[in-house]
C-alpha positions, 0 to 999 in steps of 0.5 A: 625510257624502257618502253621507248626502247622496246618500241624501237626494237622492231625498227632496229631489226629492220635497219640492222637485221642480219648484222649481229656479231658472235661476241658471246663466243668471243669470236668478234668478226667485225666492229660496227661503229656509228661515226660522226657524219656531217651531210652538209660537209662533203669532206666528212665521209673522207675523214671518217673513212681514214679514221675507219681504216686506221682503226681497222689496221690497229685492231686487225679486224674489219670496221664497218661504219653505220650512219643515220641512227638516232640514240634510241635506235642505236641503244637497241642496236647495241643491245641486240649486238648489231652495233658495237660503238656509238657517239653519245652524251653521258646522259644517253650512256646512263640510259643505255646502261639500263638495258645493255652492258656498256662502258664509256670508251673515250670522251671529247676534249676540244679546247677550241670549243669547250662544253658550255655552262648552264647560266641563270640570267635575268634582264640587266635592269632587274634590281630586285633579282640578285640571287637564286632565292629572288626567283621564288614567285617569279616567272622563268624560261627553260629550253625543253624537258630533254635538254641537259643544260637547258632544263635537267641541270638547272632543275637539279640546281633548284631542287637541291638548293631549295628542297623542292619536289622534283615531280611538282617542279613545273607546277605553278606556285611550287617555286616559280609563279609560272615556268615555260619551255621556250624550245631553244637557248636563244629563245630563253635568253631573249625572253628574259632580256625582253621582259617576257619572263623574269629569268631564264637559263641558257648555256654559256656557249649559246649566250656568247654566240648570240652576243657575238652575232650582235643580237644583244649585248652584254649590257642587256642581261646579268648573270645570277648563277653559273653552273659547272660545265656540262659533261662532254659527249664521247663514244660508248662501247659494248662491254661484251666485246671483251677487255682485251679488244676494248683496251686495244680500241681505247688505245687507238682512240686516245692516241689518234691525232689526225688533225684533218679528221678532228677539224672536219668531224669536230670543228677543230684540229686541236680536238682529241679523244680523252680518257672518260671522266667518270666523276661527271658521269657519276654526277649525272647518275646522282641527278637522275636519282634526285629527279626520279628519272630512274 
């Protein structure tokens, strides 16, 4: 991760050069925030502009919107003082903490679209598979190695349950007879249902979508194990901005209730920003340590 961040530094300078803040002198002249932008939705820009203006009015200094950043470039931008707030996952937040002093500002709370749970499944007719132990010596499909719900969380489950070596986890015979990376939650689910593999992991929301689309039915698979919901994304902020300013910005986020904004930006008028759930973040930190990812 650190090597990738170093490689992104030059690109960050080209994209955001000349935009740094004098935060070290406690003279923050503007806040730069990476807002949610949906290029396929022409109303997203209008919603974000209303959000930006409201935040600007609340804190009393200019708020500048930054678009089109990847998480990698965004982290480097925050390290260089060129970006102050960014929407991200708790997992990316932990990676960012390796190189820049950041804290979680607020997390998403969307009752109409809750975070999914990693779900371990097999085909409905597999009478020989009824527990996690029954997957020993069987084939299994994951999504890809960067997927939190499709790989990292289920890997953590198997490693801690059976005392496996995380560095050898994907090796043939370590636990599974063979394991594949299918590239998507729909692909892992269908691989198990069609008998291409003995088992698979797919996030519960993806399973619901595939079933609702009529591609498969609930009778085509059985659930062996359901993990806790994955940590939800949110906004992180540079700690260097100072406690008073951060408190004011957090106050704005937690009180913001423009239904039009939340419907456009997050797909539900009932979505809101909520206080960070540090227990979920700490769980991810434990996961990274267990899987030798630090």
